[in-house]
C-alpha positions in Angstrom: 79.1 116.1 104.4 80.5 119.6 105.1 77.6 121.8 106.0 77.7 125.3 104.4 75.7 128.4 105.1 76.1 131.2 102.6 73.5 133.8 103.5 73.1 136.5 100.8 70.0 138.2 102.2 69.7 140.0 104.6 73.1 141.5 104.7 74.5 142.9 108.0 72.5 146.0 109.1 69.9 145.7 106.4 66.7 147.6 107.2 63.9 145.0 107.3 60.2 144.9 107.8 57.8 142.6 109.7 58.3 139.9 107.0 62.1 139.2 107.0 63.1 137.6 103.7 66.1 135.3 103.8 68.0 133.8 100.8 71.3 132.2 100.1 72.9 128.8 99.5 72.9 126.1 102.2 73.0 122.5 103.0 71.8 121.1 106.3 71.0 117.9 108.1 67.6 116.6 106.9 67.5 119.8 104.7 66.1 122.0 107.5 67.6 125.4 108.6 66.2 127.0 111.8 65.6 130.7 111.9 65.6 132.8 115.1 65.1 136.6 115.5 65.8 138.2 118.9 67.3 141.2 120.6 67.4 140.0 124.2 63.9 140.8 125.2 61.8 138.8 122.8 62.4 136.0 120.3 60.6 134.4 117.3 61.5 131.2 115.6 60.7 129.4 112.3 62.5 127.2 109.8 63.1 126.8 106.1 64.0 124.0 103.8 67.4 123.9 102.2 69.6 121.3 100.4 70.0 118.0 102.3 72.7 116.3 100.1 74.4 119.3 98.7 74.6 123.0 98.5 71.3 124.5 97.1 69.8 127.9 96.7 67.0 128.7 99.1 64.5 131.4 100.0 62.7 131.6 103.3 61.1 134.1 105.6 60.0 134.8 109.1 57.0 136.9 110.0 57.3 139.1 113.1 53.9 139.9 114.6 52.9 143.5 115.3 52.4 142.4 118.9 56.2 141.7 119.4 57.9 142.9 122.6 61.1 144.1 121.0 62.6 147.0 122.9 65.5 147.6 120.6 65.6 148.3 116.8 68.8 146.3 116.3 67.9 142.6 116.1 69.9 139.5 115.5 68.9 137.0 112.9 70.3 133.5 113.6 70.3 130.8 110.9 71.4 127.4 112.1 71.7 123.8 111.1 70.7 122.5 114.5 68.5 119.6 113.5 71.4 117.1 113.8 72.7 118.5 117.1 72.6 121.7 118.9 76.2 122.5 118.0 75.7 122.6 114.3 77.0 125.5 112.2 75.2 128.8 112.4 75.3 132.4 111.1 74.3 135.5 113.1 73.4 138.6 111.2 72.6 142.0 112.9 69.6 143.6 111.2 67.7 146.8 111.8 63.9 146.5 112.4 62.1 149.2 110.5 58.8 149.0 112.4 60.7 149.9 115.6 62.3 152.9 113.8 59.2 154.3 112.1 55.6 153.5 112.9 53.9 151.9 109.9 57.3 151.2 108.2 56.8 149.9 104.6 60.3 150.3 103.1 63.0 152.8 102.5 64.3 155.2 99.8 68.0 156.1 99.2 69.0 159.7 99.6 72.5 161.1 98.6 73.6 163.8 101.0 74.3 167.1 99.3 76.7 169.9 100.5 75.0 171.9 103.3 72.4 169.1 104.2 71.6 168.3 107.8 69.5 165.5 109.1 66.9 168.0 110.2 66.6 169.4 106.7 66.4 166.0 105.2 63.7 165.0 107.6 61.8 168.2 106.9 62.0 167.4 103.1 60.9 163.7 103.4 58.5 163.8 106.4 57.4 167.4 106.7 58.8 167.6 110.2 62.2 168.2 111.6 62.3 165.0 113.6 65.3 163.2 112.1 65.5 160.3 114.6 64.1 157.6 112.1 66.8 158.6 109.6 69.5 158.5 112.2 68.4 155.1 113.6 68.0 153.6 110.1 71.7 154.5 109.4 73.3 153.7 112.7 75.7 151.5 111.0 77.3 154.5 109.2 76.4 157.4 111.4 77.6 157.9 115.0 76.6 161.5 115.4 73.4 163.1 113.9 75.4 166.3 113.4 78.0 164.7 111.2 77.0 163.7 107.7 79.1 164.1 104.5 78.2 165.0 100.9 78.0 161.8 98.9 76.9 159.6 101.7 73.9 157.5 100.8 71.3 157.4 103.6 68.3 155.2 103.9 65.1 157.2 104.5 62.5 154.9 106.2 59.0 155.3 104.7 55.5 154.4 105.8 53.8 155.7 102.6 55.3 153.5 99.9 
């Protein structure tokens, strides 16, 4: 049997919370797919059930405790069929960990940049403060400089009040 891992959620650089939801289509030896989340300083592991004899839709999750020791906000989610052997197929997805970006992270809202906007102004509008770092970090996959944003860009605004 050819093992297939088609992960649809999360997508690369998705902004996730403490409960990381995972979904896709997969088949694995004995129907078990291992889940690991790490960033080089800390790691958490779990598993989910998938198709054993053929490709099947699945949903799973991994809970990251508040007591984690992550030092970075960019994590790597690894999904692997390693129940048959340690060299089974795997997928690694970079994700952004909202609770490291904004204390009390609960989700995010999209914001479309308008002419004349700055990250400082956007932060003031959404947070009541000029501290733009959470917005910059939540969009590190599309922003390389906090002083360079363009009208029409859709930014993720991390929230702790939704």
